[in-house]
N, C-alpha and C positions, 0 to 999 in steps of 0.2 A: 839210803834207807828211807822208806816211805814214812809218812807221819804216823800211820797206824802201827807200823812195826816199831817205831821209836817209842810210842806210848806203851806198847807191850813190854819193851825192854826196860823202860823207866819203872813200870809197874813191878817187874821182877826184881829190879834193884831195890825198890822201896820195901818189898816183901822180905828180901834177904837182909838188908841193912837197917830197916825200920826208919831211916831218914836219908834225905838227899839234899844237895845244895844246888842252886841254880848255876853258879860258876863252874862247878865240877861237871854237871851234866852238859853244859854248853861246850866245854872242852872235849868231853867224850864223844859227843855226837856231831861236833863241828857245825853247830848252828848258833844263832844269836841267843843271848840271854832272854830277849823278849820272846823268842819262839818257845824257849823252855818254860817261861812264866805262863804262856798260853796253854802249854801242855799240862802244867800243874793245875791251872784253873779248871781245865776239863776234867782231870782226875778228881779234883775236889768236888766239882759239880756232880760227879758220879758216886761220891761218898767214899772214895778209896783212900784219899789222903786229906790231911789238914795242913794248909799252907802256914808257914812260919816266916819270920824275917830271913830272907836269903835262901829259902828252900821249902821243904815240906816234910812232914812225918806221916807214918802209917796211921790211918784213922783207927781209933780205939775200937770201933765196931768191927772193922776188918780184922783186927787182932783176935777178937773173940770168935769170929767166924772161922778162923783157921785152927781153932782148938779141936782136939780129938773128939770123936763122936760121943764118948762117955762123959766128957766134961761138958759138952754142949747140952747133953740130955738132962743135966741137973738144973739148967736155967729155965725159968718160967715153967717149972714142973707142974704146978697146979693148973696153970692156964692151959697147958697142953692136954691135961686130963679132961678139963672142962670142954675144950674144943672137940676132943675125941667123942665124948658123950653126945654132943650136939650133932655130930656127923653120923652117928649110928642109924638114925631113922632113914637116912637117904641111901643106905646100903641094904635095907631090909629085903627088897625084892631083886637085888642084884646077884647074879651067879658068877660073874667074871669081873675082875678088877685088876688094875695095875697100880703099883705103889712105888713111890720114889724112896730114897734112902734117908730122908730127913728124920730127925728125932720126934717131930710133931706127928708125922704119919706112923711112926713106930708106936706111939702111945695109942693110936687107933687100932693097929694090928693086934695089940695085946688084948683088946676087948672083943676080938672076933674068933677066938680059939675054938668055940663050939660050933662054928658054921661049917658043917660037913659038906654042904652043897656049894660052898664058895671056892673058887679057884683064884689064886693071887699070883700074878706075874710081877716079879720084883728084881731089882738089881741090888737090894740090900742084903749084905751078908749077915747082918744082925737079925734080920727077919727069919733066916733059916734056923738060927739058934732059938729064937722065941717061939716059932711055930713048929719046931721039930716034933713035939709030942701033942700037937693040937689035931683037931678034926679037919682043918683047912687043907686044901690041896695047894701046894706051893710049886710054882714053875720058876726056875732060875733063868736069868738072861744070859748067864755066862759072861766072860770078859776078863779084863785085867783088873786085879784086886788093888784097891786103894786102901792102904792100912789106916790112914787118918780118918777117912769118912766111912770106913767099913762098907764100901760099895764096889760094884763091878762097873767098869767103864770101857769105852773103846769101840772100834768098828764092829767087832763080833757082837757086842751087846746090842748095838743098834740093829744089826741084821736079824738077830733073834726076835727082838721086839716087833719088827716088821712082819713076822710070820703069824702074829696073833691079833685078834680084835677083841676088845673088852667093853663091858657095859659102862664102866666108869673108871676114871683115873683119879687117884687122890695124891696130892702133892703139897709141898710147902715151898716157900721162897724166902729170900733174904730181905726183899723190900717191895713195896707197892707204891707206884707213882701214878697220879691221875693221867698224865700224858703218855708215859712210857709203858705202863702196865706192870706186869710181874717181873721182877728183876732178881738176878742171882749173882753170887760172887765167884763161883767156880764154873769155868767154861765147859769143862768135861762133863760135869754133872748136868749143866743146863742142856747140853746136847742130848743126853739120855732122856731128860724130861720132855724135851720137844718131840722126840721120837714116840714116847708114850702118849703124849697128847694127840698126835696124829692118828693113833690107832684106837682111840676111845670115843664112844658115843657121847659121853658126858665127862666133864672135868670139874672136880671139886678142889678148891684151894683152901687149905687149912693154915691160918696165920694168926698169931697173937697180936694184940693191939699195938705192940712196938714196931710192927712192920709197915704200918700205914704212914705215908708221906716220907718214906725212907728210900734213899738211893742205893743202888748196888752196881757193880761194874758191867754185868752182862744182861742184856735184854733177853728175857725168857719167853714171854708170850703176851700178846695184847689182850686186854680184858674182854674183847669180843668173843674170845675162845673159851671163856670161863662160864660155867653154868651156876656154880655155887661158890660163895665166899663164906667160910665159917670161921668166926672169931670169938673172942672171949668177952669183949666189951663193945658197946655201941660206938661206931665210928662217927666222925664229924658229919654234919649235914650234907656236905658236898659229896661224900662217898655214898651216902644213902641215895641221894639224887642221881648220881652217876649209875649206880646199880639198877635203879628203876628204869633209867633211859636205855640201858643196854640189855635189860631183861635178865639180869643176874639175881639169883635168889640170895639175899644177904641174911645170914643167921648169926645172931649175937645173944 
């Protein structure tokens, strides 16, 4: 088994059991305990686990990320509304957009219901419910339905996205890192977001203040591909400086 496959297997075990031990993993994968400790160090660096004496436990942030869509939607509720309001001016002259299935972007979609000239391409099943009686034109990506995230995923979803080009893509993520860029915790969701990014003229990242300097398991996109970062509070000086260097419009 390759190191990459072993990490994925350990990640799945931690997700299922919420904790693992070095001795047990060493026996299962037939590698040294030192190798397992390095694996757990890597997963801790990515924010997936917290190491303990003799093992590791699932990171509390990861536990919250695995909550159902409706439970996640209740967290940082006012911050999401504030971010959505700040994003509205950047959509004023846009007629086509793609939207991911995040709860933050859903807060924005709820404010666009009277935009009859706007067409939205999305993999969010919740968006179909919210916009069913709106003036917005909604295009579904199709795909395999994920009941936990209320989103559509898979090969079919990516193929459909590739048929469209949009003025702007709006999305959120699980973490922002100076070196790694935007990060996510769900690989299937990240693949859909990457496909949307590739088909958009501009990309707007909507994130609350808790996402800055936060690690997640999957690299989503480098910051060079982001045009706007819209958040609810003023970030640290290093983030303001970085956005200026990369030509990212930072709104807070």
